[in-house]
C-alpha positions as CSV (number, residue, x, y, z in Angstrom):
1,M,19.8,107.7,-81.4
2,T,16.6,106.6,-83.3
3,G,14.6,106.7,-80.0
4,T,15.4,110.4,-79.7
5,A,15.3,111.5,-83.3
6,P,11.5,112.4,-83.3
7,D,12.0,114.6,-80.2
8,A,14.6,116.7,-82.1
9,V,12.0,117.7,-84.7
10,A,8.9,118.5,-82.6
11,D,6.6,117.1,-80.0
12,P,5.9,113.7,-81.7
13,A,2.5,113.3,-80.0
14,R,1.3,116.4,-81.7
15,M,2.7,115.8,-85.2
16,R,0.5,115.2,-88.2
17,W,1.7,112.5,-90.5
18,T,1.3,112.8,-94.3
19,A,1.7,109.0,-94.6
20,P,1.9,106.2,-92.1
21,P,5.3,106.5,-90.3
22,T,7.7,103.6,-91.2
23,T,11.0,102.4,-89.9
24,E,13.2,100.0,-91.8
25,L,15.1,97.4,-89.9
26,R,17.9,96.0,-92.0
27,L,20.9,93.7,-91.4
28,T,23.4,93.8,-94.3
29,A,26.8,92.0,-94.7
30,E,29.2,94.1,-96.8
31,G,32.7,93.6,-97.9
32,P,35.2,95.0,-100.4
33,H,33.4,96.5,-103.4
34,D,35.3,94.3,-105.9
35,Q,34.2,91.1,-104.2
36,P,30.8,89.4,-103.7
37,S,29.1,90.2,-100.4
38,P,29.5,87.6,-97.7
39,A,26.5,85.6,-96.4
40,L,24.9,87.2,-93.4
41,G,25.1,83.8,-91.6
42,T,28.9,84.0,-91.7
43,L,28.9,87.2,-89.7
44,I,25.8,86.8,-87.4
45,D,25.1,83.5,-85.4
46,L,21.5,82.7,-86.4
47,N,21.6,79.2,-85.0
48,V,19.4,80.2,-82.1
49,L,16.5,80.7,-84.6
50,G,16.7,77.1,-85.8
51,P,18.1,75.6,-89.0
52,G,18.0,77.9,-92.1
53,D,17.4,76.9,-95.7
54,G,21.1,77.1,-96.5
55,G,20.8,80.2,-98.6
56,A,23.7,82.6,-98.7
57,R,21.8,85.9,-98.6
58,P,23.8,89.0,-97.8
59,E,20.9,90.9,-96.2
60,M,17.5,90.8,-94.6
61,A,15.1,93.6,-93.9
62,S,11.6,94.4,-92.6
63,T,9.6,97.6,-92.7
64,I,7.8,98.5,-89.5
65,T,4.7,100.7,-89.8
66,R,4.2,102.2,-86.4
67,S,4.4,105.5,-84.6
68,P,8.0,106.4,-83.8
69,T,6.9,107.4,-80.3
70,L,6.4,103.8,-79.0
71,Q,7.8,103.4,-75.6
72,G,9.6,100.6,-73.7
73,K,7.9,97.2,-73.8
74,E,5.7,98.1,-76.8
75,R,8.8,99.1,-78.9
76,Q,10.6,95.9,-77.8
77,A,7.6,93.7,-78.8
78,V,7.4,95.3,-82.2
79,L,11.1,94.9,-82.8
80,R,10.9,91.2,-81.8
81,R,8.1,90.6,-84.2
82,A,10.0,92.3,-87.0
83,L,13.1,90.2,-86.2
84,V,11.1,87.0,-86.3
85,H,9.5,88.1,-89.6
86,M,12.9,88.8,-91.1
87,A,14.4,85.5,-89.9
88,R,11.5,83.5,-91.2
89,H,11.8,85.1,-94.7
90,F,15.6,84.5,-94.4
91,G,14.9,80.7,-94.2
92,C,14.8,80.2,-90.4
93,V,11.2,78.9,-90.5
94,W,11.2,77.9,-86.8
95,A,12.0,81.4,-85.5
96,E,9.8,82.5,-82.6
97,E,9.8,85.6,-80.4
98,D,10.6,83.6,-77.3
99,L,13.9,82.5,-78.9
100,L,15.2,86.1,-78.9
């Protein structure tokens, strides 16, 4: 869906931006509103990214500042870098793009 959203507005290649275009990549663990949020690591297997710091964070996020018209391999490369950035700040300091 997000790959086609800009096409629904106009020709993205001809758009003028009022600010750098950004996309937020966010992973969030949610539960019942009357209980604490579960740790993200209990819902997503992050072991492939190496040992974490043991923190029980319920979310991680990264903001990507790039044109929304990226195609194929370039879009995938940017997403991989964002995931590694998020994982490292989540405590998986050994995270690398080739692990994804």
